[in-house]
C-alpha positions in Angstrom: 1.5 43.4 37.6 0.3 39.8 37.6 2.7 37.0 38.4 3.4 35.2 35.1 5.8 32.6 36.5 6.1 31.2 40.0 8.9 29.1 41.3 8.0 25.5 41.8 7.9 24.3 45.4 10.7 21.9 44.7 13.1 24.7 43.8 15.0 25.9 46.8 15.1 29.6 47.6 18.6 30.2 46.2 19.9 33.1 44.1 19.8 32.2 40.4 21.7 33.9 37.6 18.9 32.9 35.2 15.2 32.3 35.4 14.3 29.8 38.2 13.3 26.4 37.0 15.3 26.4 33.8 18.4 24.4 33.2 20.6 27.3 32.6 21.4 27.7 36.3 22.4 24.0 36.4 24.7 24.3 33.4 26.2 27.4 34.9 27.1 25.6 38.1 28.9 22.8 36.4 
């Protein structure tokens, strides 16, 4: 299985409830 999406280096290794890099996790934390 090929990697379709990789986390950007700027994104810290933290558990996300949604796909990493998208703004859903930011909205969820507010």
